C-alpha positions as CSV (number, residue, x, y, z in Angstrom):
1,M,-38.7,-71.3,18.0
2,M,-38.8,-69.0,15.0
3,P,-36.0,-69.2,12.4
4,L,-33.6,-66.3,12.8
5,P,-34.4,-64.6,9.5
6,H,-38.2,-64.5,10.3
7,A,-37.5,-63.3,13.8
8,L,-35.2,-60.6,12.5
9,T,-37.8,-59.6,10.0
10,L,-40.4,-59.3,12.8
11,I,-38.0,-57.3,15.0
12,L,-37.2,-55.0,12.1
13,S,-40.9,-54.5,11.3
14,V,-41.7,-53.6,14.9
15,F,-38.8,-51.1,14.9
16,G,-40.0,-49.8,11.6
17,A,-43.5,-49.3,12.9
18,A,-42.2,-47.6,16.0
19,A,-40.0,-45.3,13.8
20,T,-43.0,-44.5,11.6
21,I,-45.2,-43.6,14.7
22,Q,-42.4,-41.5,16.1
23,A,-42.0,-39.7,12.8
24,Q,-45.7,-39.0,12.6
25,Q,-45.6,-37.5,16.1
26,A,-42.4,-35.5,15.5
27,P,-43.2,-31.8,15.3
28,M,-42.8,-29.9,12.0
29,V,-40.6,-26.8,12.4
30,V,-41.2,-23.9,10.0
31,V,-38.7,-21.1,9.8
32,F,-40.0,-17.8,8.2
33,V,-37.9,-15.0,6.9
34,R,-38.6,-12.0,4.7
35,H,-36.5,-11.7,1.6
36,A,-33.2,-9.9,2.2
37,E,-32.6,-6.2,1.4
38,K,-33.8,-5.5,-2.1
39,A,-32.2,-3.3,-4.7
40,P,-34.1,-0.2,-5.9
41,A,-34.2,-1.4,-9.6
42,P,-35.6,-2.8,-11.7
43,A,-38.9,-1.7,-10.1
44,D,-40.9,-4.7,-11.3
45,D,-38.6,-7.4,-9.9
46,P,-35.5,-6.2,-8.0
47,G,-32.8,-8.5,-6.9
48,L,-30.7,-8.1,-3.7
49,T,-28.3,-5.3,-2.7
50,D,-24.8,-6.2,-1.4
51,A,-26.3,-6.1,2.1
52,G,-29.0,-8.4,1.0
53,R,-26.6,-10.9,-0.5
54,T,-24.7,-10.8,2.8
55,R,-27.9,-11.5,4.7
56,A,-28.8,-14.4,2.4
57,A,-25.4,-15.9,3.2
58,A,-26.1,-15.3,6.9
59,L,-29.3,-17.3,6.6
60,A,-27.4,-20.2,5.2
61,D,-24.9,-19.9,8.0
62,A,-27.6,-19.6,10.7
63,L,-29.2,-22.9,9.5
64,S,-26.0,-24.7,8.6
65,D,-26.3,-27.3,11.3
66,A,-30.0,-27.9,10.6
67,R,-31.3,-30.5,8.1
68,V,-33.6,-28.4,6.0
69,D,-36.1,-30.6,4.2
70,A,-37.9,-28.0,2.1
71,I,-37.5,-24.3,1.1
72,I,-40.5,-22.4,-0.2
73,T,-40.1,-19.1,-2.1
74,T,-42.1,-17.0,-4.5
75,A,-41.1,-16.5,-8.1
76,V,-39.7,-13.0,-7.6
77,E,-36.0,-12.6,-7.8
78,R,-35.4,-11.3,-4.2
79,T,-37.0,-14.3,-2.5
80,R,-35.1,-16.7,-4.8
81,Q,-31.8,-14.9,-4.2
82,T,-32.4,-14.9,-0.5
83,A,-33.0,-18.7,-0.5
84,A,-30.2,-19.6,-3.0
85,P,-27.2,-19.9,-0.6
86,L,-29.2,-22.0,1.8
87,A,-30.6,-24.2,-1.0
88,Q,-27.1,-24.7,-2.3
89,K,-25.6,-25.5,1.1
90,Q,-28.5,-27.9,2.0
91,H,-28.8,-29.4,-1.5
92,V,-32.5,-28.6,-1.6
93,T,-34.4,-27.4,-4.7
94,P,-36.8,-24.6,-3.6
95,I,-40.5,-25.0,-4.1
96,V,-41.8,-21.9,-5.9
97,V,-45.3,-20.7,-5.1
98,Q,-46.5,-18.0,-7.4
99,A,-47.5,-14.7,-5.7
100,G,-49.9,-12.3,-7.3
101,A,-52.3,-9.6,-6.4
102,D,-54.4,-12.0,-4.4
103,T,-52.5,-12.1,-1.2
104,P,-55.0,-14.3,0.7
105,A,-54.8,-16.9,-2.1
106,H,-51.0,-16.9,-1.9
107,V,-51.1,-17.3,1.9
108,R,-53.4,-20.3,1.6
109,A,-51.3,-21.8,-1.2
110,V,-48.0,-21.5,0.8
111,A,-49.7,-22.9,4.0
112,A,-51.0,-25.9,1.9
113,V,-47.5,-26.6,0.6
114,V,-46.1,-26.5,4.2
115,R,-48.8,-28.9,5.4
116,R,-47.9,-31.3,2.6
117,Q,-44.4,-31.7,4.1
118,A,-43.7,-34.8,6.2
119,A,-44.1,-34.7,10.0
120,G,-40.7,-34.0,11.5
121,S,-39.6,-31.8,8.6
122,L,-37.8,-28.5,8.8
123,V,-39.3,-26.1,6.3
124,V,-38.0,-22.6,5.4
125,V,-40.4,-20.1,4.0
126,V,-38.8,-17.0,2.3
127,G,-41.7,-14.5,1.8
128,H,-42.6,-10.9,1.9
129,S,-43.5,-8.3,4.6
130,N,-47.2,-8.6,3.9
131,T,-47.4,-12.4,3.5
132,L,-45.4,-13.9,6.3
133,P,-47.8,-12.9,9.1
134,G,-50.7,-14.3,7.2
135,I,-48.9,-17.6,6.5
136,I,-48.0,-17.9,10.2
137,A,-51.6,-17.3,11.2
138,A,-52.9,-19.8,8.5
139,L,-50.7,-22.5,10.1
140,G,-52.2,-21.8,13.5
141,G,-49.7,-19.3,14.8
142,P,-50.6,-15.9,16.4
143,A,-51.8,-12.9,14.4
144,L,-48.9,-10.6,13.7
145,P,-48.7,-7.2,12.1
146,D,-47.1,-6.9,8.6
147,L,-43.4,-6.3,8.7
148,C,-42.2,-2.8,8.1
149,D,-40.3,-1.9,5.0
150,G,-36.9,-1.8,6.7
151,E,-37.3,-5.1,8.6
152,Y,-35.1,-7.8,7.2
153,S,-33.4,-9.4,10.2
154,R,-36.6,-11.0,11.7
155,L,-36.6,-14.8,11.9
156,F,-39.8,-16.6,13.1
157,T,-39.8,-20.2,14.0
158,L,-43.2,-22.0,14.2
159,V,-43.2,-25.4,15.9
160,L,-46.2,-27.4,14.8
161,S,-46.9,-30.5,16.9
162,G,-50.0,-32.6,17.4
163,E,-49.9,-31.7,21.0
164,G,-51.2,-28.3,21.8
165,P,-51.2,-25.1,19.8
166,P,-48.2,-24.2,17.6
167,R,-45.4,-22.3,19.3
168,L,-43.9,-19.2,17.8
169,I,-40.3,-18.2,18.5
170,R,-39.1,-14.8,17.4
171,S,-35.5,-14.1,16.8
172,A,-33.1,-12.4,14.4
173,Y,-30.3,-13.3,12.1
174,G,-27.6,-11.5,10.2
175,A,-26.8,-7.8,10.7
176,P,-29.3,-5.8,12.8
177,D,-31.8,-3.7,10.8
178,A,-30.5,-0.2,10.1
179,A,-33.0,1.2,12.4
180,E,-36.1,0.1,14.3
181,P,-38.3,0.8,11.2
182,C,-41.7,0.8,12.9
183,G,-40.9,2.2,16.3
184,R,-41.2,-1.4,17.6
185,T,-38.2,-2.7,19.4
186,M,-37.0,-6.3,19.5
187,V,-34.7,-7.9,22.1
188,R,-31.7,-9.2,20.3
């Protein structure tokens, strides 16, 4: 008969291996939002309007029961301000991925950062109207059109698992957009 400490060590190592296998098989969930409503000035790097700050707080509230493991933003003020209430509430330091004139390079860079997160993670990406659809597609999601200028309430959740293709869930958070900006309608 094995001494108890050795048997306990064996049992714990088996449970540890099982937990590792389970974590490796756990799906990664990636939540995508566009930055909240932006101010008109300064033109080169505007922050958020009052409505945008309210929407940023709504994002933090919408994900308050989730365990957010990573938040990815660009270096521009409006994405950082959108992520700030969530980052503060979740005690997560955002990962900043530089955005520049080369949108495809930015899309690849963000997708690479997402892929580096651990299996089972919940990752939030705060991006732009012209980058979010590309990032979703780069991670295996469906091709989507760019968001329209007035679309801020859209929230996309991409579930990445090793079993089958990624699943995309479309929803909304915060106040509804002022109008259906592209003529597209969304069920709320």
